[in-house]
N, C-alpha and C positions, 0 to 999 in steps of 0.2 A: 666710445662706450657710454651708454646711457647713465646719467647720474640719478641714483636712487637714494633716498634718505637712509642713512646708516644708523646702526645702534649707537646710542650716545656714549660719551667717554667714560661712563661708569663701568665699562665692561671689565676693566682690570679688577675692580672690587667684586664684580659679579663672579669672576672665576675664583678669586681667592676665598670668597665667601659665597658660594653658589646660590643662585636664586632658588626659592622653595618650590620645586616641582611637586613635592609631596610634603605632607605634614612633617616638620622637623623634629617633632617629639619622638624620641627613640623608644621603640617598643620591642622588647625582647620576648620572643615566643619559643617555647619548646615544641618538639614534634607533636606532642599530645594536644597542644593548644591550637594547632592549625585548623583542626576540624570544627572547632567551636568559634573561630574568629568570624565576625560579621564583615561582609564586603561593603564598605561604605565609600561612596564616591561623590564627586561634585561636578555638575555639568551645567554650564551657562548660569552659574551662580546659585543653583539649587542642589540640595543634598538628596541622595537616593541610597536606599539599602537594597542592593542587588543580590544578596545572598541566595535567595530562593528563586531568582529569575532564571528561567530555562531559555537561554539565548540560542538562536538557531546556529550560531557560529561556535557554540560549545562553551564549556566552563572557563577555558583559558581566556577567551575574549572578555569575559566578565572579570576574571581575576586580574587582568592587566590594568583595570581601572581602580583597583583597591587602594584607598588612602591617598588618592591624588586627584587633582583637577583633570578630568578626562575629557574636557570640552573638545580638544583637538582630535582625539581619537574618535569620539562620537560623531563629530561633524564631517569627518573625512571618510567614514566607513559606511554611512547609511544613505548615500545619494541615490542608489538604485533600488531602494526598498519600497515596495508598493504600500505597505501598511503605514499608518500614522505612528511613527516610532515615538514621537514626543507624547502622544496620547497613551501609548503603552507604558512609557517611562513614568508618566504621572502617577500610575498605580503604585509605584514603589517610592514615591517622594516621602521624605521625613522632615519634620519641622525642627526637631531638636537633636541634631547629630551629637554623638558622644564626644567629639572633639572637632575643632575647627580645621578645615583644610584650606590653605591659602590659594588664591587664584594664581594661575600661571602668569597672568598679566602681560602677555607678549603681544597678542593681536587684539584688534578692535572688531568684535564679532558682529555688532550691529552694523558697522560700516561694511564689513566683509559680505554679509548676506544681502545687503541692500545695494551693493555696487552693481551697476549695469553689466559689468564684465562677468561677475559671478553668476548673475541671473541668466545671462545668455549662454554662458559656458555649461551650466547645469541643464538647461532646457535642451540644448543641442546634443549633449552627451546622452541624456535619457532617451531622446528620440532616436539616436543612432543605435544604442545597445539594448534598450528596454531593460529587462531583468536577466538577460542572457549574458552574464558576466563571468561565469566560472569556466573551468576547463571543459572542452568538448571531446568527442570521440577521436577526432584527428589529433588533438593535443595529447590525449592519453596513449594513442598509438605511437606517437613520436617518442614519448617518455619510455614506452615499452621497448622500442628499438634501441634507444640510448642505453637502457639497462642491460639488454642482451650484449651490446658491444662492450660495455664496461665489464660484464662478467667474463667475457672471453679474454679480456686483458688481465683480469685478476687471475684467471686460471694459468695464463702464460707467465704471469709474474711469479706465481707459486712454483712453476717449473724452472724458473731461473733464467728466462730469456732476457738478455741485456736491453733490448729495445723497449721493454716494458717499463724501464726506469722513467721513460717519457710518456709512453702511450697509456700506461695504467692510470697514473694520476690525472692525465689530461682527460681521458675518457670518463673517469669517475667524477671528476670535477664537472664536466659538461652534463652528465646525468644528474649529479647532486644539486647543482644550482638551478636546474630546470624544474626540480620538484620541491626542494627545500624552501626557496624564497617565496614562491607563490603560496605554498602551504602555510608558511609563517604569517602571511597576511590573510589567511582564511580564504584564499582565492583559488586554490586548486579544485576544490569540490564544495558543494553545498552541505555535504555530510562532514561534520566537524571531526569525526573519528578518522576519516580518510586524510584530512589535513594533518591531524596529529601523527598519523602513520608516516606521512611525507616528511614531517619534521624529524622523526626518529630514523628514517632511512638515510636522509641526507645530512646528518648532523656533523659530518667530518670537519667542517670549517668553523663551527661554533656550537657550544652547548645550548640547547633550546632555552633553558632558563635565563642564560646570559643574553642570548640573542633577542628575546622578547623585550628586555629592559633597554639594551643598547639601541636596537634598531626600530622596533615597533613602537614602543612607548615614547622614547626620547628623540631619536634622530628624525623620524618621520614627522613628528610634531614640530620640531624646531631646527630644521636644517641650517647649519652655519650660523646659528644664534649663539653668541658668546655666553658661556656660563650655563647653557641649556643642552647643547648638542655634544654628547660624549665622543663623537667621532673626531672632534677637533683636538682631543687630548690623549691619543693612544700612546705616542712615543715622545712624551714631552721632554725627556732628557736629551734627545739627540735629533728630533725632527720638529720643526716649528711650521705649522700651516695656518696659524691664526694670529692676528696682531695683539691679542690680549695675553699672549705668553711672554713672560719676561725674557729678554735676550740673554743667552749664555754663549760662550765661545764655541761650544760644540756645534751650534747652528751654522757656523761659517762653512763647515764641511758637509752639510746635509745634501748637497748636490751629488755627493758620492755615497754618504751613509744611508741615504734613502734606499739604496739597493739592498743593504743588509736588513733594513726594516721590512722590505717586501719579502725577503726570503724567510724570515722568522715570524711574520705577522700571524699566521695560523697556529703553528705549534706552540710558540711562546706567548704571543699576544692574546689571541682569541680563546685558545684552549687553556693553557696553563694559568695565565694571568686572569682570565675569566673565572676559572675555578677558584683561584686564590682570592680575588676581590669579593666574589659572592660569599665566600666562607668567612672572611675576616673583616670586611668593610661594610659600612652601612650604605654607601653609595658607589655606583659604578663610575669610574673616572671622576669621582668627587662631584658628579652632576645629578644623576638620577638615583634615587634610593630604591633598594631592592624590596620587592614585595615579599611578604611572608604570609601565605594563606593556604587553604586546603589544596588548591589546584595549582598554585604557583609558589613553590618553595625550593630551597636548595638541597633537599634530601638526596636527590639523585646525582648531584654534581660530581662528587668524587668517584662513584661507581662508573659513571659515563666516561670520565677522563681516564680511568684505569682501562676501560675497554678500548678507548682510542689509543692509549699508550701501548698496550699489549699488541693490538693488531698492526699498528704502524711500525713500532720499534723493536719489539721482542720476537714476534713471529718470524721476521726475516733472519734473525740470528739463529733461531731454531732450525729453519730450513737450510741455511747456507753456512752455518757455523760462525765462529768468531774470526772471520777472514775479511780480506778487503772487500770481497763480494758481499758478505753479510753486512758490512758497514754501509756500503753503497745502497743496498736494497733496504736498509733500515732508515737511512736519513734522506737520501736524495729525493724520493717520491714526494715527501711532504713539503719539501722546498719548492718543487714544481707546482704542487697543489696550491701553495701559498702565493706564488707569483700569479697564478691564474686568478685567484681571488682578488689580489691587489689590482691587477690590470682591469678587472671588471668593476671594481668598486671605487677606487680612488679618483678615477677620471670623471666621476659623476657629479662631484661638487667642488673639488679642489682645483680650480682654474683661476686665472687672473680676472676673468669676467663674471665669476659667480660668488666670489668672496667679498666680505665687507659690504654686504648689501642687506637691506631690510625693507619690508613693506608691511604696513599694519593690516592689509588684506591678506588673510591666511593663504588664499589660493594664488594670488599674485606672488607672494613670497616663495611659494614652492617653485614657481617658474623661474624667477630671477636668480635663485640659488642652485638651480639644477642644470645639467648639461647633457644634451642628447649626442649620440655617437653613431655614425653610419646607419641611419635609420632604414635605409633601403637594402641593407645587406642581411640576407637570411643567415649567413654563416656567423656574422657578428652577433646577431640576435640569439642564435643557438648557443654560441660560446658563452655569452654573458647571461643567459637565462632571461633575456628581455630587459636587462638592466641598461641597455643602450638607449631605450626609450624612457629615460629617467624622469623627464619632465611629466609625461603623461602618467607614469607610475606614481609619482608623488601626488599628483592631483587626484588620482583614482586608485588608491592602494588595494582596494578590495576586488579590483578587476584583474582577472587572469591576463598575463602578459600576451597571450595569444590574440587578444582583442584590442590591444593598445594601438596597433597600427591604424585601426579605423578612426581612432580619436586624434591621432597625430595631426592630420591636416586641419581639423577643427580648432585645435589649440593654437596651432601656428597662425591660422587666419585671425583668430580673435586677439591674439597677442599683438599682432601688427595693428589691428584696428584700434585697440585700446592703449597702444604705445607701451606695451610691457616687454621688457628685454627678454628675448628668447635666444638662447645660446646653443649652438650645435657644431659638431666637427664632422667633416665628410668621411673621415676614416679613423680606424682605431689608432693608427700610428700618430695622426695629427692630435688626437685626444691625449695620448701619452706625452707628446711634446708640450701641450698646454699645461699638463700637470707638472712637468719638469720646470716650465717657466714659473709656475706658481711657487714651487719649492725653492727655486733660485731667488725669486723676489724676497722671500722671507728668510733667506740666509744672511741678509744684511741687518744691521742695527736699525732700530725704530726710525730715526730721521730719514734713512735712505729708502725705506720701504715705500713711502708715499711717492717719492720721486720716481722709483722704478715702476710702480703701478701706473702712475699718471703718464 
């Protein structure tokens, strides 16, 4: 395994006292204040007031930058833009911000952009795709067919067919992930309203407000960085996937308990705990602070969760009564849905070869902490919504996953040329095994972890 510089030993303190992704000054806003709040951000050390900027990706894209150092978001989402975005941005620069926003301080951006690897990667990616990076008619046709299949299973589920305990959540997952994930990255369509629609149609595995903070703002900017990536700290009482978590006895059993985590990850973790954290906490998983502005605020959190709870858990009892069948139809589908989500997501970064690594080049870091799976399988790509091309997705998040296969050979070639660790598994099963190996490694106390990994 290639030796790459790791984050230094201060990571324990970083997690106990998380690094300032956003301004630590707590500001409490009421609903009436949201509309008057200015959206101030910091990019490459300069401050901008983006409140009145009409971004092509819509107001949510701007709202995600509010009150934080948005350098990583900005630099990773504008690679294929023809216009001089820095020149456009300069029109909104302000010299005297109302309050200081700390730098994220993770990557060296001067080094990143002047690195021959970065220069060649971007040049070849632009040459390959141009500006054609969103969904096309073939992709939309595919989504339409998946939607029709999902609807047929929903209809049969309502009729009470037992086979739909598997086929309904599986088909709805496949449709949902293929629209929700691209839409959340503003990559389904050039029209931001269509992307917003995609987020609302496929929200069954996470509430959009929570997903933007967990996934778009934090995880994609800092994958596997201790104290910055919230995905390292979802089930911290029973599942340890990162060395900066203090060892407790429960971790000894996590080679078994991870199954329970996979079953309840969506209904309990992403949905219920997502709603709870956004309502009562300042930060998600104690890592990334929630935004509170006109376009990104928690006002819809509880109504959305209630819709989810009624559809998944109460409607089946209404249809089939308080019987064994009613219980099965109320609870079993969401567990299947949850396992589908975990299979498609946990294998992407949590392997023995992609953790405890760090590179000051932002784009190299995306590669060495990500993991591709069965890149030649259309079925795996369909099931995971393109998440099996995780490396290319992290490098080019604004690109619809329908185009990522074109970039795959380029990234692989350049990684080999520049000696960047590129990890992939030939099958979905092998990827799950690698995840299990990672979970097993971290079930041991601290001194034994390094021995197991090495």
